[in-house]
Residue, then its C-alpha position, 0 to 999 in steps of 0.5 A: m115221336d121223340l122231339d129230342l131225337f128229331l133235334d139231334k138228327l137236325w144238328l147232325q145232318q144239317g149242321v143247325s146252330k145250337h142257337t137255332l136248335a134251342a129256338y126250335r125246341s122252345d117253339l115246338r114245346h110251346f106248341a105241344e103244350w098248347l095242344e094238350p088241352q085238345s088231347c092232341a100229341l105234337a106228332d098228331a097235329n093237323r093243319e087246322h091245329l097249325e092254323n089256329y096256333l099261328a092265329y094264337l101267336r098273332q093275337s098274343g102279339k108275337h112278332p111275325r119273325t117269331q111266327a115264321r120261325f115256329l112254322s119253319a120248325a114245324r115244317k122240319y119236324f113234320g118232314w122228319l116224321m114223314q121220313q121216319h114213317g111216323r105219318t103219311d101227310d104233311p100238315c104244313a103243306h100249303l101253309q104260307s109264312p107270315k108276311q115280314p115287315a120291311s126293316l133295314p138292319k141297324s148299322l154304325s157309322e165309321d166314326a162310331v166303330a172307330t170309337l168302339l174299337a179304341a175302347p179296350d185297354v190293350h195294356t191288360s190281357l183281357g183288353l188285348r183279347d177284346k181289342a183283337m176280337l173287335e178288330v177281327l169282327y169288324a174286318t171279317g164280318l163274322r157271325v158272333t158264333e163263328l168268332v167265339q168258335l174260331k180255332l187256331n188251325e183256321l187262322s193263316v196269319r202269313q196269308g192274312l186269311v181266316r177259314v170260317v166254318g159257317k152255317g150248314n158247315k160251309e167253309r169260306l175264306v175271309p181276309l183279315g186286313e192289316e189292323a186286325l192282323h196286327w192286334l191278333g198277333e199282339y193278342l196271340r203273343h202277349g194276351r192269350p198265353d196269360l189267359l190260357k190255363t190248359n192246352h186249348d185250340v180255340v183262338f179267343v179264351s175266357n178269363r178262365g182259359k176256356q172258350m168264350t160264350r156268345q153272351t160273354f162277348w156281347h156283354r163285353i161289347r155293351i160295356y165298351a159301348q157304355q164307356a165310349g158314350l155310344p148309343e145302347g143296343i150295340s151288339p156283335h151283329r151290328l158290327r157285322h152289319a157295319f162291316a157289310t154296309h161300309l164295304l158297300n159304301h166304299g164300292a164293294d161288289l155285291r157278289a163278293l160281299q155275299m161270299l164274305l158274309g157266307h150268305s147262301d142266297i144273294a137276296t139276303t145280301q141285297i138288303y145292304t144295298e138298301v142300307a147304303k141307299a138310305r144312308l146316302k139319302q140321309l147325307h143328301e138331306t142333311h148336307h145338300p142346300r136344297g135337301 
């Protein structure tokens, strides 16, 4: 059955992000291409096909996360086929996801974050916009997609809150903090009107007066990190990690952090306790006389 129809239904019914949809489309299309020499259509693949393809991905050096993402896409696709009566069995049943290597998210020190946040030139409209975006990102821990898609009616400057529509269309309220509120106000008063070309409800607009892309903001962060002499690899996601890690370092409750980050499962949030422990261990080894 039509792959595009499946992806459209997935987006409409489950609120899957465009980034995830693009990854699923790519994964399933590559699988379909791999099946072609075997005269097998995607919708007709069986368990043996899936096992052999996963083995092919492993042998090709694909990361376990890439393998697991493919299997997630396949599970959703064949589950949808069964709902549409396109087939009666699920070839993904009883297949185990590839074991993921233990890895901790890379964070940034508080000093590094302060250096990055001080990099934009706030005397220009673009610099003021970027300053406000960085401050809001670090103050709230938003996903980059949530940040660039933020609408004016989702801000409550008086209450100091932002209403975030996250994964699965789930809403959460996140405090902004005084510093982020200050720069957000400066941007809305003095930066955004200069950038805006037509009426638009998005908070952060591009130099063309339209909604920014994730890639554009990532590129801006990269430029500021280079200007500030910070290590390579700094991204919006690392600022989200920094938000979470620094809150824990200062005594935040894990359940509260889960709500702020928009994690549906607290197990996802618990990884940050390991980051905090690793940081404390490093500090102890560096500064304790018997470390």
